[in-house]
TORKOL-4160 file (C-alpha; in steps of 0.2 Angstrom, whole numbers, padded with zeros to 4 digits, m for minus):
290
<pt num="1" X="0000" Y="0000" Z="0000"/>
<pt num="2" X="0007" Y="0017" Z="m0005"/>
<pt num="3" X="0009" Y="0030" Z="0009"/>
<pt num="4" X="m0001" Y="0046" Z="0007"/>
<pt num="5" X="0009" Y="0060" Z="0000"/>
<pt num="6" X="0012" Y="0076" Z="0011"/>
<pt num="7" X="0000" Y="0090" Z="0009"/>
<pt num="8" X="0006" Y="0109" Z="0009"/>
<pt num="9" X="0001" Y="0110" Z="0027"/>
<pt num="10" X="0014" Y="0097" Z="0032"/>
<pt num="11" X="0026" Y="0105" Z="0021"/>
<pt num="12" X="0023" Y="0122" Z="0029"/>
<pt num="13" X="0026" Y="0115" Z="0046"/>
<pt num="14" X="0042" Y="0107" Z="0041"/>
<pt num="15" X="0048" Y="0123" Z="0033"/>
<pt num="16" X="0044" Y="0133" Z="0049"/>
<pt num="17" X="0053" Y="0120" Z="0059"/>
<pt num="18" X="0069" Y="0121" Z="0049"/>
<pt num="19" X="0069" Y="0140" Z="0049"/>
<pt num="20" X="0066" Y="0141" Z="0067"/>
<pt num="21" X="0080" Y="0129" Z="0070"/>
<pt num="22" X="0091" Y="0141" Z="0061"/>
<pt num="23" X="0087" Y="0155" Z="0073"/>
<pt num="24" X="0074" Y="0164" Z="0062"/>
<pt num="25" X="0062" Y="0172" Z="0074"/>
<pt num="26" X="0047" Y="0174" Z="0063"/>
<pt num="27" X="0049" Y="0157" Z="0055"/>
<pt num="28" X="0031" Y="0153" Z="0053"/>
<pt num="29" X="0027" Y="0169" Z="0044"/>
<pt num="30" X="0042" Y="0167" Z="0033"/>
<pt num="31" X="0038" Y="0148" Z="0029"/>
<pt num="32" X="0020" Y="0154" Z="0024"/>
<pt num="33" X="0028" Y="0167" Z="0012"/>
<pt num="34" X="0039" Y="0154" Z="0004"/>
<pt num="35" X="0025" Y="0141" Z="0003"/>
<pt num="36" X="0013" Y="0154" Z="m0005"/>
<pt num="37" X="0027" Y="0158" Z="m0018"/>
<pt num="38" X="0030" Y="0139" Z="m0022"/>
<pt num="39" X="0012" Y="0134" Z="m0022"/>
<pt num="40" X="0003" Y="0149" Z="m0030"/>
<pt num="41" X="m0010" Y="0149" Z="m0016"/>
<pt num="42" X="m0008" Y="0166" Z="m0009"/>
<pt num="43" X="m0019" Y="0177" Z="0002"/>
<pt num="44" X="m0036" Y="0170" Z="0006"/>
<pt num="45" X="m0032" Y="0155" Z="m0005"/>
<pt num="46" X="m0018" Y="0150" Z="0006"/>
<pt num="47" X="m0028" Y="0140" Z="0019"/>
<pt num="48" X="m0037" Y="0130" Z="0005"/>
<pt num="49" X="m0020" Y="0126" Z="m0003"/>
<pt num="50" X="m0014" Y="0118" Z="0014"/>
<pt num="51" X="m0025" Y="0103" Z="0010"/>
<pt num="52" X="m0018" Y="0101" Z="m0008"/>
<pt num="53" X="m0003" Y="0089" Z="m0013"/>
<pt num="54" X="0012" Y="0098" Z="m0020"/>
<pt num="55" X="0018" Y="0094" Z="m0037"/>
<pt num="56" X="0036" Y="0088" Z="m0038"/>
<pt num="57" X="0042" Y="0104" Z="m0047"/>
<pt num="58" X="0034" Y="0115" Z="m0034"/>
<pt num="59" X="0043" Y="0105" Z="m0020"/>
<pt num="60" X="0059" Y="0108" Z="m0030"/>
<pt num="61" X="0056" Y="0126" Z="m0031"/>
<pt num="62" X="0052" Y="0127" Z="m0012"/>
<pt num="63" X="0068" Y="0117" Z="m0008"/>
<pt num="64" X="0079" Y="0129" Z="m0018"/>
<pt num="65" X="0071" Y="0144" Z="m0009"/>
<pt num="66" X="0073" Y="0137" Z="0008"/>
<pt num="67" X="0091" Y="0133" Z="0005"/>
<pt num="68" X="0094" Y="0151" Z="0000"/>
<pt num="69" X="0085" Y="0157" Z="0015"/>
<pt num="70" X="0094" Y="0146" Z="0027"/>
<pt num="71" X="0111" Y="0152" Z="0019"/>
<pt num="72" X="0106" Y="0169" Z="0025"/>
<pt num="73" X="0099" Y="0177" Z="0010"/>
<pt num="74" X="0085" Y="0189" Z="0014"/>
<pt num="75" X="0068" Y="0183" Z="0012"/>
<pt num="76" X="0063" Y="0197" Z="0000"/>
<pt num="77" X="0078" Y="0193" Z="m0012"/>
<pt num="78" X="0073" Y="0174" Z="m0011"/>
<pt num="79" X="0055" Y="0178" Z="m0016"/>
<pt num="80" X="0061" Y="0191" Z="m0029"/>
<pt num="81" X="0047" Y="0203" Z="m0024"/>
<pt num="82" X="0040" Y="0213" Z="m0009"/>
<pt num="83" X="0025" Y="0224" Z="m0005"/>
<pt num="84" X="0026" Y="0243" Z="m0003"/>
<pt num="85" X="0011" Y="0254" Z="m0001"/>
<pt num="86" X="0000" Y="0242" Z="m0011"/>
<pt num="87" X="0013" Y="0239" Z="m0024"/>
<pt num="88" X="0020" Y="0222" Z="m0028"/>
<pt num="89" X="0038" Y="0226" Z="m0032"/>
<pt num="90" X="0052" Y="0216" Z="m0040"/>
<pt num="91" X="0067" Y="0216" Z="m0029"/>
<pt num="92" X="0085" Y="0210" Z="m0032"/>
<pt num="93" X="0101" Y="0212" Z="m0023"/>
<pt num="94" X="0104" Y="0227" Z="m0035"/>
<pt num="95" X="0092" Y="0237" Z="m0024"/>
<pt num="96" X="0088" Y="0240" Z="m0006"/>
<pt num="97" X="0074" Y="0230" Z="0001"/>
<pt num="98" X="0058" Y="0242" Z="0003"/>
<pt num="99" X="0055" Y="0245" Z="0021"/>
<pt num="100" X="0041" Y="0251" Z="0032"/>
<pt num="101" X="0049" Y="0268" Z="0037"/>
<pt num="102" X="0051" Y="0272" Z="0019"/>
<pt num="103" X="0032" Y="0271" Z="0016"/>
<pt num="104" X="0032" Y="0287" Z="0027"/>
<pt num="105" X="0043" Y="0296" Z="0015"/>
<pt num="106" X="0032" Y="0291" Z="0000"/>
<pt num="107" X="0016" Y="0296" Z="0010"/>
<pt num="108" X="0023" Y="0313" Z="0014"/>
<pt num="109" X="0027" Y="0316" Z="m0005"/>
<pt num="110" X="0009" Y="0311" Z="m0009"/>
<pt num="111" X="0002" Y="0322" Z="0004"/>
<pt num="112" X="0013" Y="0337" Z="m0002"/>
<pt num="113" X="0007" Y="0335" Z="m0020"/>
<pt num="114" X="m0011" Y="0333" Z="m0015"/>
<pt num="115" X="m0010" Y="0350" Z="m0006"/>
<pt num="116" X="m0006" Y="0359" Z="m0022"/>
<pt num="117" X="m0019" Y="0369" Z="m0031"/>
<pt num="118" X="m0023" Y="0361" Z="m0042"/>
<pt num="119" X="m0017" Y="0344" Z="m0035"/>
<pt num="120" X="m0002" Y="0336" Z="m0043"/>
<pt num="121" X="0014" Y="0343" Z="m0051"/>
<pt num="122" X="0031" Y="0336" Z="m0054"/>
<pt num="123" X="0040" Y="0324" Z="m0042"/>
<pt num="124" X="0058" Y="0318" Z="m0043"/>
<pt num="125" X="0063" Y="0302" Z="m0034"/>
<pt num="126" X="0082" Y="0303" Z="m0033"/>
<pt num="127" X="0092" Y="0286" Z="m0031"/>
<pt num="128" X="0075" Y="0277" Z="m0034"/>
<pt num="129" X="0082" Y="0259" Z="m0032"/>
<pt num="130" X="0067" Y="0248" Z="m0035"/>
<pt num="131" X="0056" Y="0263" Z="m0039"/>
<pt num="132" X="0046" Y="0260" Z="m0023"/>
<pt num="133" X="0044" Y="0278" Z="m0018"/>
<pt num="134" X="0042" Y="0286" Z="m0035"/>
<pt num="135" X="0030" Y="0273" Z="m0041"/>
<pt num="136" X="0020" Y="0274" Z="m0026"/>
<pt num="137" X="0018" Y="0293" Z="m0028"/>
<pt num="138" X="0013" Y="0290" Z="m0047"/>
<pt num="139" X="0000" Y="0277" Z="m0042"/>
<pt num="140" X="m0007" Y="0287" Z="m0028"/>
<pt num="141" X="m0007" Y="0304" Z="m0035"/>
<pt num="142" X="m0016" Y="0303" Z="m0052"/>
<pt num="143" X="m0011" Y="0320" Z="m0058"/>
<pt num="144" X="0007" Y="0320" Z="m0054"/>
<pt num="145" X="0022" Y="0317" Z="m0066"/>
<pt num="146" X="0036" Y="0308" Z="m0059"/>
<pt num="147" X="0055" Y="0307" Z="m0064"/>
<pt num="148" X="0066" Y="0292" Z="m0057"/>
<pt num="149" X="0085" Y="0293" Z="m0056"/>
<pt num="150" X="0098" Y="0281" Z="m0051"/>
<pt num="151" X="0117" Y="0280" Z="m0055"/>
<pt num="152" X="0116" Y="0261" Z="m0055"/>
<pt num="153" X="0112" Y="0252" Z="m0072"/>
<pt num="154" X="0106" Y="0237" Z="m0063"/>
<pt num="155" X="0095" Y="0246" Z="m0050"/>
<pt num="156" X="0087" Y="0257" Z="m0064"/>
<pt num="157" X="0083" Y="0241" Z="m0074"/>
<pt num="158" X="0074" Y="0234" Z="m0058"/>
<pt num="159" X="0064" Y="0251" Z="m0057"/>
<pt num="160" X="0060" Y="0250" Z="m0076"/>
<pt num="161" X="0053" Y="0232" Z="m0073"/>
<pt num="162" X="0042" Y="0238" Z="m0059"/>
<pt num="163" X="0037" Y="0253" Z="m0070"/>
<pt num="164" X="0031" Y="0241" Z="m0083"/>
<pt num="165" X="0020" Y="0233" Z="m0071"/>
<pt num="166" X="0012" Y="0249" Z="m0064"/>
<pt num="167" X="m0002" Y="0250" Z="m0076"/>
<pt num="168" X="m0010" Y="0266" Z="m0083"/>
<pt num="169" X="0000" Y="0277" Z="m0071"/>
<pt num="170" X="0016" Y="0272" Z="m0080"/>
<pt num="171" X="0013" Y="0285" Z="m0094"/>
<pt num="172" X="0017" Y="0299" Z="m0081"/>
<pt num="173" X="0034" Y="0291" Z="m0076"/>
<pt num="174" X="0051" Y="0293" Z="m0084"/>
<pt num="175" X="0067" Y="0285" Z="m0078"/>
<pt num="176" X="0085" Y="0292" Z="m0080"/>
<pt num="177" X="0102" Y="0285" Z="m0078"/>
<pt num="178" X="0114" Y="0296" Z="m0068"/>
<pt num="179" X="0120" Y="0303" Z="m0051"/>
<pt num="180" X="0106" Y="0313" Z="m0042"/>
<pt num="181" X="0100" Y="0329" Z="m0051"/>
<pt num="182" X="0113" Y="0327" Z="m0064"/>
<pt num="183" X="0103" Y="0313" Z="m0072"/>
<pt num="184" X="0088" Y="0325" Z="m0075"/>
<pt num="185" X="0086" Y="0335" Z="m0091"/>
<pt num="186" X="0091" Y="0353" Z="m0088"/>
<pt num="187" X="0074" Y="0359" Z="m0094"/>
<pt num="188" X="0067" Y="0354" Z="m0077"/>
<pt num="189" X="0078" Y="0366" Z="m0068"/>
<pt num="190" X="0067" Y="0377" Z="m0057"/>
<pt num="191" X="0051" Y="0366" Z="m0060"/>
<pt num="192" X="0052" Y="0352" Z="m0048"/>
<pt num="193" X="0038" Y="0353" Z="m0035"/>
<pt num="194" X="0043" Y="0338" Z="m0024"/>
<pt num="195" X="0060" Y="0330" Z="m0023"/>
<pt num="196" X="0060" Y="0314" Z="m0013"/>
<pt num="197" X="0075" Y="0304" Z="m0008"/>
<pt num="198" X="0081" Y="0289" Z="0002"/>
<pt num="199" X="0100" Y="0292" Z="0001"/>
<pt num="200" X="0114" Y="0281" Z="0007"/>
<pt num="201" X="0115" Y="0288" Z="0025"/>
<pt num="202" X="0123" Y="0274" Z="0036"/>
<pt num="203" X="0140" Y="0279" Z="0043"/>
<pt num="204" X="0155" Y="0269" Z="0036"/>
<pt num="205" X="0159" Y="0263" Z="0053"/>
<pt num="206" X="0142" Y="0258" Z="0058"/>
<pt num="207" X="0139" Y="0239" Z="0061"/>
<pt num="208" X="0124" Y="0232" Z="0051"/>
<pt num="209" X="0115" Y="0215" Z="0053"/>
<pt num="210" X="0124" Y="0202" Z="0042"/>
<pt num="211" X="0108" Y="0201" Z="0031"/>
<pt num="212" X="0110" Y="0219" Z="0027"/>
<pt num="213" X="0129" Y="0221" Z="0026"/>
<pt num="214" X="0132" Y="0205" Z="0016"/>
<pt num="215" X="0117" Y="0206" Z="0004"/>
<pt num="216" X="0111" Y="0224" Z="0001"/>
<pt num="217" X="0120" Y="0236" Z="m0011"/>
<pt num="218" X="0134" Y="0245" Z="m0001"/>
<pt num="219" X="0133" Y="0260" Z="m0013"/>
<pt num="220" X="0114" Y="0262" Z="m0008"/>
<pt num="221" X="0118" Y="0260" Z="0011"/>
<pt num="222" X="0135" Y="0269" Z="0016"/>
<pt num="223" X="0136" Y="0288" Z="0016"/>
<pt num="224" X="0153" Y="0292" Z="0021"/>
<pt num="225" X="0161" Y="0295" Z="0039"/>
<pt num="226" X="0146" Y="0303" Z="0045"/>
<pt num="227" X="0133" Y="0296" Z="0033"/>
<pt num="228" X="0130" Y="0313" Z="0025"/>
<pt num="229" X="0141" Y="0313" Z="0010"/>
<pt num="230" X="0126" Y="0311" Z="m0003"/>
<pt num="231" X="0115" Y="0322" Z="0008"/>
<pt num="232" X="0127" Y="0337" Z="0006"/>
<pt num="233" X="0127" Y="0335" Z="m0013"/>
<pt num="234" X="0108" Y="0333" Z="m0014"/>
<pt num="235" X="0104" Y="0348" Z="m0003"/>
<pt num="236" X="0117" Y="0359" Z="m0011"/>
<pt num="237" X="0109" Y="0356" Z="m0028"/>
<pt num="238" X="0091" Y="0356" Z="m0023"/>
<pt num="239" X="0087" Y="0375" Z="m0023"/>
<pt num="240" X="0092" Y="0376" Z="m0041"/>
<pt num="241" X="0079" Y="0362" Z="m0046"/>
<pt num="242" X="0065" Y="0366" Z="m0035"/>
<pt num="243" X="0050" Y="0377" Z="m0040"/>
<pt num="244" X="0046" Y="0392" Z="m0029"/>
<pt num="245" X="0040" Y="0384" Z="m0013"/>
<pt num="246" X="0044" Y="0367" Z="m0019"/>
<pt num="247" X="0047" Y="0353" Z="m0006"/>
<pt num="248" X="0063" Y="0342" Z="m0002"/>
<pt num="249" X="0060" Y="0326" Z="0008"/>
<pt num="250" X="0075" Y="0316" Z="0014"/>
<pt num="251" X="0074" Y="0300" Z="0024"/>
<pt num="252" X="0088" Y="0300" Z="0037"/>
<pt num="253" X="0093" Y="0292" Z="0053"/>
<pt num="254" X="0086" Y="0301" Z="0069"/>
<pt num="255" X="0103" Y="0307" Z="0075"/>
<pt num="256" X="0107" Y="0315" Z="0058"/>
<pt num="257" X="0092" Y="0328" Z="0058"/>
<pt num="258" X="0101" Y="0342" Z="0066"/>
<pt num="259" X="0117" Y="0341" Z="0055"/>
<pt num="260" X="0106" Y="0339" Z="0039"/>
<pt num="261" X="0095" Y="0354" Z="0044"/>
<pt num="262" X="0111" Y="0365" Z="0046"/>
<pt num="263" X="0117" Y="0359" Z="0029"/>
<pt num="264" X="0100" Y="0363" Z="0021"/>
<pt num="265" X="0099" Y="0381" Z="0029"/>
<pt num="266" X="0117" Y="0384" Z="0023"/>
<pt num="267" X="0112" Y="0380" Z="0006"/>
<pt num="268" X="0097" Y="0392" Z="0005"/>
<pt num="269" X="0083" Y="0380" Z="0010"/>
<pt num="270" X="0070" Y="0383" Z="0024"/>
<pt num="271" X="0069" Y="0369" Z="0036"/>
<pt num="272" X="0050" Y="0365" Z="0038"/>
<pt num="273" X="0048" Y="0349" Z="0048"/>
<pt num="274" X="0055" Y="0333" Z="0055"/>
<pt num="275" X="0043" Y="0319" Z="0052"/>
<pt num="276" X="0042" Y="0303" Z="0063"/>
<pt num="277" X="0041" Y="0285" Z="0055"/>
<pt num="278" X="0028" Y="0272" Z="0060"/>
<pt num="279" X="0039" Y="0268" Z="0075"/>
<pt num="280" X="0039" Y="0286" Z="0081"/>
<pt num="281" X="0057" Y="0289" Z="0077"/>
<pt num="282" X="0062" Y="0305" Z="0068"/>
<pt num="283" X="0064" Y="0299" Z="0050"/>
<pt num="284" X="0061" Y="0312" Z="0036"/>
<pt num="285" X="0068" Y="0330" Z="0035"/>
<pt num="286" X="0057" Y="0341" Z="0025"/>
<pt num="287" X="0064" Y="0357" Z="0018"/>
<pt num="288" X="0056" Y="0370" Z="0006"/>
<pt num="289" X="0063" Y="0381" Z="m0008"/>
<pt num="290" X="0062" Y="0400" Z="m0005"/>
């Protein structure tokens, strides 16, 4: 008599056990994400899928993903996708993993554009990476034009792949290869209503978790001895590109706000506010052109 084959529910329990034994704290949730990816049963269909028997190719796919995760590769890269403000984004080791604190940055940009009369305008996402912030702005502000820039060919390719999946809003978005404002057409000087940026702001000497330090792109993380090398360049150039009263939104570490605000003021920007992230930590510096 042939023994019954394991169903997805058994497979998920085994995956959670293996992840837990490896010291992964949220092993059950990560096992679910891997099983959803391998099985195709996602969201509300997941629990129905737990009673189904996996195909051999599905098990092979799950085993390969589990091996990568157990070797330390971040879950988001293993899955090749991650959610951000309702978007399902492609992510690879060429780009930073979208994080909840950066959703605050995107939300502030959307709110700034919504306050304009009429709503909308031109937004620029500098160093866009996966495109998360700029594409969220385009998706949520139906009258905004959005320009994406990145100096990395590989990162911009990821952003363009995500742009292709954006739907109708994609017609209002353009992508440019280059360093910060230098990537933009000069015809945009003095016309940008909102500049949004999550620059590299980790100090060179700061220790990071191994999953971050060993997998995410160093160029998008490290910002020099005090973490503000890129911030200095961006804030120095911003007044030239902003429209009158235009807004500059920068994601930073909480302990960098005072130094960055001083740089902004010295460059001719008015410092308007420091906004907390979802955890209540100072996260976004907002400045305005004069």
